[in-house]
C-alpha positions as CSV (number, residue, x, y, z in Angstrom):
1,X,-36.2,-39.8,-57.7
2,X,-38.7,-42.2,-59.1
3,X,-38.2,-46.0,-58.9
4,X,-37.2,-47.7,-62.1
5,X,-40.2,-48.5,-64.2
6,X,-42.5,-46.0,-62.3
7,X,-44.8,-43.7,-64.2
8,X,-45.6,-40.2,-63.0
9,X,-49.0,-38.5,-63.9
10,X,-49.9,-34.9,-63.6
11,X,-53.3,-33.2,-64.1
12,X,-53.6,-31.1,-67.2
13,X,-57.3,-30.8,-67.6
14,X,-58.8,-28.2,-65.3
15,X,-62.4,-27.7,-66.4
16,X,-62.9,-24.3,-64.8
17,X,-59.4,-22.9,-65.3
18,X,-60.8,-19.9,-67.3
19,X,-63.4,-19.0,-64.7
20,X,-66.5,-20.1,-62.8
21,X,-69.5,-21.1,-64.9
22,X,-72.9,-19.5,-64.7
23,X,-74.5,-22.8,-63.9
24,X,-73.4,-26.0,-62.3
25,X,-76.1,-28.2,-63.9
26,X,-73.4,-30.2,-65.7
27,X,-71.1,-30.6,-62.8
28,X,-71.8,-34.4,-62.4
29,X,-70.6,-34.9,-66.0
30,X,-67.5,-32.7,-65.5
31,X,-66.3,-34.2,-62.3
32,X,-65.2,-37.5,-63.9
33,X,-63.0,-35.7,-66.3
34,X,-60.4,-34.6,-63.8
35,X,-57.0,-36.3,-63.0
36,X,-58.0,-38.5,-60.1
37,X,-61.2,-39.7,-61.5
38,X,-59.5,-40.6,-64.8
39,X,-56.7,-42.6,-63.1
40,X,-58.3,-44.2,-60.1
41,X,-60.6,-47.2,-60.7
42,X,-62.7,-48.5,-57.8
43,X,-66.1,-49.9,-57.2
44,X,-67.4,-46.4,-57.3
45,X,-67.0,-46.5,-61.1
46,X,-70.2,-48.7,-61.1
47,X,-72.2,-46.6,-58.6
48,X,-74.8,-46.0,-61.3
49,X,-75.5,-49.6,-61.9
50,X,-79.0,-50.7,-60.9
51,X,-77.8,-53.3,-58.3
52,X,-74.7,-51.4,-57.1
53,X,-76.1,-50.4,-53.7
54,X,-77.7,-53.8,-53.0
55,X,-74.4,-55.5,-53.8
56,X,-72.5,-53.0,-51.7
57,X,-74.7,-53.9,-48.7
58,X,-74.3,-57.6,-49.3
59,X,-70.5,-57.3,-49.4
60,X,-70.5,-55.2,-46.3
61,X,-72.7,-57.7,-44.4
62,X,-70.5,-60.6,-45.6
63,X,-67.4,-58.8,-44.3
64,X,-69.1,-58.0,-41.0
65,X,-70.0,-61.7,-40.6
66,X,-66.5,-62.9,-41.4
67,X,-64.4,-60.4,-39.5
68,X,-64.2,-58.5,-36.2
69,X,-62.1,-55.8,-37.7
70,X,-63.5,-52.3,-38.2
71,X,-65.1,-51.7,-41.6
72,X,-64.4,-48.4,-43.4
73,X,-66.1,-46.9,-46.4
74,X,-64.3,-44.2,-48.3
75,X,-66.7,-41.5,-49.5
76,X,-64.2,-38.6,-50.2
77,X,-66.6,-35.7,-50.4
78,X,-63.7,-33.4,-50.8
79,X,-64.4,-29.7,-50.8
80,X,-61.1,-27.7,-50.9
81,X,-59.4,-30.4,-53.1
82,X,-62.3,-30.3,-55.6
83,X,-61.7,-26.6,-56.0
84,X,-58.1,-27.3,-56.8
85,X,-59.0,-30.1,-59.2
86,X,-61.4,-27.8,-61.1
87,X,-59.7,-24.5,-61.0
88,X,-56.0,-25.5,-60.4
89,X,-54.3,-25.1,-57.1
90,X,-52.8,-21.7,-57.6
91,X,-56.0,-20.2,-59.0
92,X,-58.2,-21.7,-56.2
93,X,-55.9,-20.4,-53.5
94,X,-56.3,-16.9,-54.9
95,X,-60.0,-17.4,-55.3
96,X,-60.6,-18.2,-51.6
97,X,-59.2,-14.8,-50.8
98,X,-60.3,-12.6,-53.7
99,X,-63.6,-14.3,-54.8
100,X,-65.1,-16.0,-51.8
101,X,-68.6,-15.6,-53.2
102,X,-67.7,-17.6,-56.3
103,X,-66.0,-20.2,-54.2
104,X,-69.1,-20.6,-52.1
105,X,-71.2,-21.1,-55.2
106,X,-68.9,-23.9,-56.3
107,X,-68.8,-25.5,-52.8
108,X,-72.6,-25.5,-52.6
109,X,-72.8,-27.2,-56.0
110,X,-70.3,-29.8,-54.7
111,X,-72.3,-30.2,-51.5
112,X,-75.3,-31.1,-53.5
113,X,-73.4,-34.0,-55.1
114,X,-71.8,-35.1,-51.9
115,X,-75.0,-35.2,-49.9
116,X,-76.6,-37.4,-52.6
117,X,-73.7,-39.7,-52.2
118,X,-74.0,-39.8,-48.4
119,X,-77.7,-40.4,-48.6
120,X,-77.1,-43.6,-50.6
121,X,-74.1,-44.7,-48.5
122,X,-75.9,-44.3,-45.2
123,X,-79.0,-46.1,-46.5
124,X,-76.9,-49.0,-47.9
125,X,-74.2,-49.5,-45.2
126,X,-74.8,-46.9,-42.5
127,X,-75.7,-49.6,-40.0
128,X,-72.9,-52.0,-41.0
129,X,-69.7,-50.0,-41.6
130,X,-67.9,-48.5,-38.6
131,X,-66.1,-45.6,-40.2
132,X,-67.0,-43.1,-42.9
133,X,-63.9,-41.7,-44.4
134,X,-63.8,-38.2,-45.8
135,X,-60.8,-36.6,-47.5
136,X,-59.5,-33.0,-47.9
137,X,-55.8,-32.3,-47.9
138,X,-55.8,-29.0,-46.0
139,X,-52.1,-28.8,-45.0
140,X,-48.6,-28.2,-46.4
141,X,-45.4,-29.2,-44.6
142,X,-45.4,-25.8,-42.9
143,X,-49.0,-25.2,-42.0
144,X,-52.6,-25.1,-43.5
145,X,-53.3,-23.9,-47.0
146,X,-55.5,-21.3,-45.5
147,X,-56.0,-19.4,-42.2
148,X,-58.3,-20.8,-39.6
149,X,-60.5,-17.7,-40.3
150,X,-60.9,-18.7,-43.9
151,X,-61.5,-22.3,-43.0
152,X,-64.3,-21.2,-40.6
153,X,-65.9,-19.0,-43.3
154,X,-65.8,-21.3,-46.3
155,X,-65.3,-24.9,-45.3
156,X,-66.2,-25.6,-41.7
157,X,-70.0,-25.0,-42.0
158,X,-70.1,-27.4,-45.0
159,X,-67.9,-30.0,-43.3
160,X,-70.3,-29.8,-40.4
161,X,-73.3,-30.5,-42.6
162,X,-71.6,-33.6,-44.0
163,X,-70.6,-35.0,-40.7
164,X,-74.0,-34.2,-39.1
165,X,-75.7,-36.1,-41.9
166,X,-73.6,-39.2,-41.3
167,X,-74.2,-39.0,-37.5
168,X,-77.9,-38.5,-37.9
169,X,-78.4,-41.2,-40.5
170,X,-75.9,-43.9,-39.5
171,X,-73.9,-45.4,-36.7
172,X,-70.6,-44.7,-38.5
173,X,-67.8,-42.6,-37.0
174,X,-66.4,-39.7,-39.1
175,X,-62.8,-39.9,-40.3
176,X,-60.9,-37.1,-42.1
177,X,-57.8,-37.8,-44.2
178,X,-55.8,-34.6,-44.4
179,X,-52.1,-34.5,-45.2
180,X,-49.7,-31.9,-43.9
181,X,-49.7,-29.6,-40.9
182,X,-53.3,-29.2,-39.8
183,X,-52.5,-28.4,-36.1
184,X,-54.0,-24.9,-36.4
185,X,-57.2,-26.2,-37.9
186,X,-57.7,-29.1,-35.4
187,X,-60.0,-27.2,-33.0
188,X,-62.3,-26.3,-35.8
189,X,-62.1,-29.7,-37.4
190,X,-63.3,-31.2,-34.1
191,X,-66.1,-28.7,-33.9
192,X,-66.9,-29.6,-37.6
193,X,-67.7,-33.1,-36.4
194,X,-64.6,-35.1,-37.3
195,X,-63.8,-37.8,-34.7
196,X,-60.7,-39.4,-36.4
197,X,-57.8,-37.7,-38.2
198,X,-55.3,-39.3,-40.6
199,X,-52.5,-39.6,-41.6
200,X,-51.0,-37.6,-38.7
201,X,-47.9,-36.3,-40.6
202,X,-45.6,-36.2,-37.7
203,X,-42.7,-34.4,-39.3
204,X,-44.8,-31.5,-40.5
205,X,-44.7,-28.3,-38.4
206,X,-46.6,-28.4,-35.1
207,X,-47.5,-32.0,-35.7
208,X,-45.4,-33.6,-32.9
209,X,-47.2,-36.6,-31.5
210,X,-46.7,-35.6,-27.9
211,X,-48.2,-32.2,-28.5
212,X,-51.2,-33.6,-30.5
213,X,-52.0,-36.1,-27.9
214,X,-51.8,-33.6,-25.0
215,X,-53.9,-31.0,-26.7
216,X,-56.5,-33.1,-28.7
217,X,-56.3,-36.6,-27.4
218,X,-59.6,-36.3,-25.5
219,X,-61.5,-35.3,-28.7
220,X,-59.7,-37.2,-31.5
221,X,-58.6,-40.6,-32.5
222,X,-55.3,-40.5,-34.3
223,X,-55.2,-43.0,-37.2
224,X,-51.7,-42.9,-38.4
225,X,-48.5,-41.3,-37.2
226,X,-47.0,-44.6,-36.4
227,X,-43.9,-44.5,-38.6
228,X,-42.5,-41.6,-40.7
229,X,-42.6,-42.5,-44.4
230,X,-40.8,-39.4,-45.6
231,X,-37.3,-40.0,-44.2
232,X,-37.2,-42.7,-41.6
233,X,-38.9,-45.8,-43.0
234,X,-37.3,-45.4,-46.4
235,X,-33.9,-44.0,-45.5
236,X,-33.2,-44.8,-41.9
237,X,-31.6,-47.9,-40.4
238,X,-33.8,-50.6,-38.8
239,X,-32.7,-49.3,-35.4
240,X,-33.8,-45.8,-36.4
241,X,-37.2,-47.2,-37.6
242,X,-37.7,-49.0,-34.3
243,X,-36.9,-45.9,-32.3
244,X,-39.3,-43.8,-34.4
245,X,-42.1,-46.4,-34.0
246,X,-41.6,-46.7,-30.2
247,X,-41.6,-42.9,-29.7
248,X,-44.8,-42.5,-31.7
249,X,-46.6,-45.4,-30.0
250,X,-45.6,-44.1,-26.5
251,X,-46.9,-40.6,-27.4
252,X,-50.2,-41.5,-29.1
253,X,-51.4,-44.7,-27.5
254,X,-51.9,-43.9,-23.8
255,X,-55.6,-43.9,-22.9
256,X,-56.6,-45.3,-26.3
257,X,-57.6,-43.2,-29.3
258,X,-54.8,-44.5,-31.5
259,X,-54.8,-46.8,-34.5
260,X,-51.3,-47.6,-35.7
261,X,-50.6,-46.9,-39.3
262,X,-47.7,-45.5,-41.2
263,X,-47.9,-41.8,-42.0
264,X,-48.5,-42.6,-45.6
265,X,-48.1,-45.4,-48.2
266,X,-45.1,-47.7,-48.0
267,X,-43.4,-47.1,-51.4
268,X,-41.0,-49.3,-53.4
269,X,-37.9,-47.6,-52.0
270,X,-38.5,-48.9,-48.5
271,X,-36.1,-51.6,-47.6
272,X,-37.8,-54.9,-46.5
273,X,-35.7,-55.0,-43.3
274,X,-37.2,-51.6,-42.3
275,X,-40.7,-52.9,-42.7
276,X,-39.7,-55.9,-40.5
277,X,-38.2,-53.5,-37.9
278,X,-41.5,-51.6,-37.8
279,X,-43.5,-54.7,-37.0
280,X,-41.0,-55.9,-34.5
281,X,-41.2,-52.6,-32.7
282,X,-45.0,-52.9,-32.6
283,X,-44.7,-56.4,-31.2
284,X,-42.1,-55.4,-28.6
285,X,-44.3,-52.6,-27.4
286,X,-47.2,-55.0,-26.9
């Protein structure tokens, strides 16, 4: 159920719902029309301003001078998700099986836009920011949206181009936000150049922290997975929250490569005492 006073939004505009266009020349004008672009307002809204990139660098340098915390810049550069935004999820899932050539045309058009963004980001803050955050929700609760074979064919080569660009043109580490069960894709995501994964959805199939750490802890940093936000943090007792946090820290932190974070956002239905219990468990572990 939604909290009292909350508003729910759903996307109704899918620019390519009737089929793929012959040309993607107007893709930059189409992308701002979709759901997320229309709802979310951020500094990227002003990326076309003449002094945007100079101001971005100045702000990043000011943050670096005033803090010893890691600096992250969110670039998105989604591929699979942009297909769902433009075609609608059900259509795009069918397309990746029945019309892979059309999907690749779309992905290449998106890559052209994403690489332009990365070029500007790396030039502006590539020597200042520590982490470059990409996004692509590739998983459901039960497993990936696609087979590893399909990921390797359509998305992995393009993800590799994006991460290679960052590594060749900056000192930033590569971070992928991908909800759901992505266990079966992790070997390929590592080969695609991602160094950090988030949010580590621990209650999804095959995403047990002990298993992830044992199999991929040498190659990945886990940024998340600290506290389950689906059932425990919002519905459990403070004692249950503490137990969950302790188990996750004990599984993911040995040897480093773990940044504590809740699995996802802390929503209004989370009792304050459970938030306190989470922080107490962290302090007790230290």
